[in-house]
C-alpha positions as CSV (number, residue, x, y, z in Angstrom):
1,X,138.6,24.2,-3.1
2,X,140.7,21.3,-2.0
3,X,140.4,19.1,1.1
4,X,142.6,21.3,3.2
5,X,142.0,23.3,6.4
6,X,144.6,25.8,5.2
7,X,142.6,26.7,2.1
8,X,139.5,28.0,3.9
9,X,137.6,31.2,4.2
10,X,137.4,32.4,7.9
11,X,134.2,34.3,8.8
12,X,133.7,35.9,11.9
13,X,109.9,28.0,11.1
14,X,107.7,26.9,9.8
15,X,110.5,24.9,8.3
16,X,109.9,21.8,6.2
17,X,112.2,18.9,6.3
18,X,113.4,16.3,3.7
19,X,112.4,12.7,4.1
20,X,113.8,10.2,1.7
21,X,112.3,7.1,0.3
22,X,115.6,5.4,1.0
23,X,115.4,6.1,4.7
24,X,115.3,3.1,7.0
25,X,115.8,2.2,10.7
26,X,118.7,-0.2,11.3
27,X,120.0,-1.3,14.6
28,X,118.7,1.8,16.4
29,X,120.0,4.2,13.6
30,X,118.1,6.2,11.1
31,X,119.9,5.5,7.8
32,X,119.4,7.5,4.7
33,X,121.2,6.6,1.4
34,X,121.8,9.9,-0.4
35,X,123.4,8.3,-3.3
36,X,125.7,5.3,-4.2
37,X,128.6,6.9,-2.3
38,X,127.0,8.8,0.6
39,X,124.9,7.8,3.6
40,X,123.6,9.9,6.5
41,X,123.3,8.0,9.8
42,X,121.7,9.2,13.0
43,X,121.3,7.3,16.3
44,X,117.5,7.5,16.9
45,X,118.2,8.4,20.6
46,X,121.3,10.6,20.3
47,X,120.4,12.5,17.1
48,X,123.8,13.6,15.7
49,X,123.8,13.4,11.9
50,X,126.8,11.3,10.8
51,X,128.1,11.2,7.2
52,X,129.6,8.1,5.6
53,X,131.3,8.8,2.3
54,X,133.0,6.2,0.1
55,X,135.6,7.1,-2.6
56,X,137.8,4.6,-4.4
57,X,137.4,2.0,-1.6
58,X,138.2,4.5,1.2
59,X,135.7,5.7,3.8
60,X,135.4,9.2,5.2
61,X,133.4,9.5,8.5
62,X,131.9,12.9,9.3
63,X,131.0,13.7,12.9
64,X,131.1,10.4,14.8
65,X,129.1,10.7,18.0
66,X,130.3,9.6,21.5
67,X,129.1,6.5,23.4
68,X,131.1,3.3,23.5
69,X,128.1,0.9,23.0
70,X,126.6,2.9,20.2
71,X,130.0,3.3,18.5
72,X,130.4,-0.4,18.4
73,X,127.0,-0.6,16.8
74,X,127.9,2.2,14.4
75,X,131.1,0.4,13.4
76,X,129.1,-2.8,12.7
77,X,126.6,-0.8,10.6
78,X,129.5,0.7,8.6
79,X,130.9,-2.8,7.9
80,X,127.5,-3.9,6.7
81,X,126.9,-0.7,4.6
82,X,130.3,0.1,3.2
83,X,133.3,-1.6,1.8
84,X,135.5,-1.7,4.9
85,X,136.7,0.2,7.9
86,X,136.9,4.0,8.3
87,X,140.0,5.6,6.8
88,X,139.5,9.3,7.7
89,X,137.5,11.2,10.3
90,X,136.3,14.8,9.8
91,X,134.5,16.9,12.3
92,X,132.3,19.9,11.6
93,X,133.4,21.3,15.0
94,X,135.0,20.0,18.1
95,X,132.0,19.6,20.5
96,X,131.7,16.1,22.1
97,X,128.5,15.2,20.3
98,X,130.2,15.6,17.0
99,X,133.8,14.4,17.8
100,X,133.3,12.0,20.7
101,X,133.8,9.0,18.5
102,X,137.1,10.1,17.1
103,X,139.3,8.1,19.5
104,X,137.2,4.9,19.0
105,X,137.7,4.9,15.2
106,X,141.3,6.2,15.4
107,X,142.1,3.2,17.6
108,X,140.9,1.1,14.7
109,X,143.2,2.7,12.1
110,X,141.3,5.9,11.0
111,X,143.2,9.2,10.6
112,X,141.7,12.3,12.1
113,X,141.8,15.1,9.5
114,X,142.7,17.8,12.0
115,X,145.8,15.7,13.1
116,X,146.7,13.8,10.0
117,X,145.5,15.9,7.1
118,X,147.9,14.4,4.6
119,X,146.4,11.0,5.1
120,X,142.9,12.3,4.3
121,X,144.2,14.4,1.4
122,X,145.6,11.4,-0.3
123,X,142.1,10.1,-1.0
124,X,139.6,12.8,-0.6
125,X,141.3,16.0,-1.8
126,X,139.5,16.1,-5.1
127,X,136.1,15.0,-3.9
128,X,135.4,17.0,-0.7
129,X,135.4,20.7,-0.2
130,X,135.8,22.5,3.2
131,X,134.8,26.0,4.1
132,X,135.5,27.4,7.6
133,X,133.0,29.8,9.2
134,X,132.5,31.3,12.7
135,X,129.0,30.9,14.0
136,X,128.3,28.0,16.4
137,X,132.0,27.8,17.4
138,X,135.1,29.7,16.5
139,X,135.8,27.2,13.8
140,X,132.9,25.5,12.1
141,X,133.7,23.5,9.0
142,X,131.2,23.1,6.3
143,X,131.8,19.9,4.4
144,X,130.5,19.8,0.8
145,X,130.4,16.5,-1.2
146,X,129.8,17.7,-4.8
147,X,129.2,14.3,-6.4
148,X,126.4,13.7,-3.9
149,X,125.2,17.3,-4.0
150,X,125.2,17.3,-0.2
151,X,126.5,19.8,2.4
152,X,127.2,19.0,6.0
153,X,126.9,22.1,8.1
154,X,127.2,20.9,11.7
155,X,125.4,23.0,14.3
156,X,125.5,26.2,12.2
157,X,122.1,24.9,11.4
158,X,120.1,22.6,13.7
159,X,116.8,21.5,12.3
160,X,115.6,20.2,15.7
161,X,116.6,23.0,18.2
162,X,116.9,26.7,18.5
163,X,119.9,28.5,16.9
164,X,123.2,28.4,18.9
165,X,125.1,31.2,17.1
166,X,127.1,32.2,20.1
167,X,130.6,32.4,18.7
168,X,129.8,34.6,15.7
169,X,126.7,36.3,16.7
170,X,124.2,37.4,14.1
171,X,126.9,38.6,11.7
172,X,128.6,35.2,11.8
173,X,125.4,33.4,11.3
174,X,124.4,35.6,8.4
175,X,127.7,35.1,6.6
176,X,127.6,31.3,7.2
177,X,124.1,31.0,5.9
178,X,125.0,33.1,2.8
179,X,127.7,30.6,2.0
180,X,125.5,27.6,2.7
181,X,122.7,28.9,0.5
182,X,125.2,29.8,-2.3
183,X,126.6,26.2,-2.2
184,X,123.1,24.7,-2.1
185,X,121.4,27.0,-4.6
186,X,121.3,24.2,-7.2
187,X,119.1,22.0,-5.0
188,X,121.9,20.5,-2.9
189,X,120.8,18.7,0.3
190,X,121.8,20.4,3.5
191,X,122.6,18.1,6.5
192,X,122.2,19.9,9.8
193,X,124.0,18.9,13.0
194,X,120.8,17.4,14.2
195,X,117.3,17.0,12.7
196,X,116.1,16.2,9.2
197,X,118.1,17.2,6.1
198,X,116.7,20.2,4.3
199,X,117.0,22.4,1.2
200,X,118.2,26.0,1.0
201,X,114.7,27.6,1.6
202,X,114.5,25.9,5.0
203,X,117.9,27.2,6.0
204,X,117.0,30.7,4.8
205,X,113.8,30.6,6.9
206,X,115.9,29.4,9.9
207,X,118.0,32.5,9.5
208,X,115.0,34.8,9.1
209,X,113.4,33.3,12.3
210,X,116.7,33.9,14.1
211,X,116.9,37.6,13.0
212,X,113.3,38.1,14.2
213,X,114.1,36.4,17.5
214,X,117.1,38.6,18.1
215,X,115.2,41.7,17.1
216,X,112.4,40.8,19.5
217,X,114.6,40.0,22.5
218,X,116.6,43.2,21.9
219,X,113.5,45.3,22.0
220,X,112.3,43.7,25.2
221,X,115.7,43.8,26.9
222,X,116.1,47.5,26.0
223,X,112.7,48.1,27.6
224,X,114.2,46.9,30.9
225,X,112.6,43.5,31.1
226,X,114.4,40.6,32.9
227,X,115.0,37.2,31.4
228,X,112.1,35.7,33.3
229,X,109.8,38.5,32.2
230,X,110.9,38.1,28.6
231,X,110.1,34.4,28.7
232,X,106.6,35.1,29.8
233,X,105.8,37.3,26.8
234,X,103.4,35.4,24.5
235,X,105.2,36.9,21.4
236,X,108.4,35.4,22.6
237,X,106.9,31.9,23.0
238,X,105.5,32.2,19.4
239,X,109.0,33.2,18.1
240,X,110.6,30.2,20.0
241,X,108.1,27.7,18.5
242,X,109.1,28.7,15.0
243,X,112.2,26.6,15.6
244,X,110.2,23.6,16.8
245,X,110.2,21.8,13.4
246,X,109.6,18.4,15.1
247,X,106.5,19.7,16.9
248,X,107.7,18.5,20.3
249,X,105.6,19.3,23.4
250,X,107.3,20.7,25.3
251,X,109.8,21.9,22.7
252,X,112.7,22.5,25.1
253,X,113.1,22.4,28.9
254,X,112.5,25.6,30.9
255,X,116.2,25.8,31.8
256,X,117.2,25.6,28.1
257,X,114.6,28.3,27.2
258,X,116.0,30.6,29.9
259,X,119.5,30.0,28.8
260,X,118.6,30.7,25.2
261,X,117.2,34.1,26.2
262,X,120.2,34.8,28.4
263,X,122.7,34.0,25.7
264,X,120.7,36.1,23.2
265,X,120.9,39.0,25.6
266,X,124.7,38.5,26.0
267,X,125.1,38.6,22.2
268,X,123.0,41.8,22.0
269,X,124.9,43.4,24.9
270,X,128.3,42.3,23.6
């Protein structure tokens, strides 16, 4: 599949995580060298996973986060780590935490793939594959870099948070995960929107945990329980903690917990 948004396929925890010997902390970023041409960067406070791919002297930036001060630091890191300035920007989806840095890098000469696809095609058409799915948003783009055996999946899979499959529901998530696992079945690294990169078994477990969560919430909702009552069921808390791969305490704020249950009920009822 070529580097083209037109040539896409539209689709309506005990989880482990991958830590690399090449990981380092640099200027407030967690930097992981995946191979000679690909680096994953994450601001240690902000958390969005950012891809930096070099090909024939050109640089593709995946999911630049917002934040003027941190973007300046990111640009400096890119100058130190890569061969020059960013040539093309690609977003796995349009949410601010993944696209907020677009304008900053565009002002410095980068082309945004969604706007200037031909510029990005000129360099990356043979080396990056795109697949469009519908899960976290109406248009989530999976970005596969075959030569580095790495797949960026945005927030279709978040290895630090509960699932947010609100655009595609459970069918959309299932179809997206099927594609992710198929692409990564030879051991490819899967880079989530947030959290540590993982392998296919972790993403499969994430999907299984999500199915169990939805099944549980559906049963309690159909029994007439309110959101607050559901939140107080010990079995629900256990199900929630399966997504807590970083073992945070507390895992999520109470308001986020309530909203997760509410949104799950909306999906079930819809």
